[in-house]
C-alpha positions, 0 to 999 in steps of 0.5 A: 767668712769673707766673699771676695768678688772677682774683677773681670779676670779673677776667679771668685774667692771664698774665704772661710776659717778652714783651708781647702774647703769646697763649697756649695753656693745655693740660692736659699728659700724657705722650702719644706721639701729642700731646706731640711735636706741641705741643712742635713748635708751641711751637718754631715759634711761640715767637718770634712772641708765643706761649706754651704753658703745660702744666698736668699733671693726674691726673684721667683714669684716674690717667695722671699719677701722677708728681711735678712734677719727674718730669713735667717731666723726663720731658717734657723728656728724652723729647720735648724740651719747652721750654715752661713746665710748671706744677705738677700741679693738678686740672682738674675736680671739687670741687678744680678749680684756680681757673684751670680754674674760670675756663677752664670757667665762662662766668660767669667767662671771659665766653666759654663753659661747657666741661668738660675731657673729656680730656688735651690740651684746649686753651684759646686765650687772646688777648693781652688775657687773654680766652678766645677758643676751646676746642679738643677734645683730639682736635684735633692742635696742628698743626690749621689752626684752631689755626695760623691763630689763632696767626698771625692 
């Protein structure tokens, strides 16, 4: 998988081994309530041109202090996470990573301005690399609106 970060005028591109994949980009955090559900969602739909990409961040009350290896190991060992987990990034503030700058700025994504309000905010990107929805962190990954987006 390769994530190509956008120029000011270009959309973000996520290259994965299969063509025509849709994606949920989510900020990853070791949550006992949410992580098992997002892992189950991935396992259920991963063969249907669907991928989840986790971006660990330590921007909320320092809840993700571990190293990249520690985070990935913890998620795999405790929750069986098999979707790709990227390196830890900043998802807000002056050091915001370019991919989250794209996801949160209408001038870059062409869809909506948004703020990452907490862990597990979800960004739904279609097979053309266009941002289609921003889903609250409080919304379960198994919510009907997410499932319908995946299967339609």
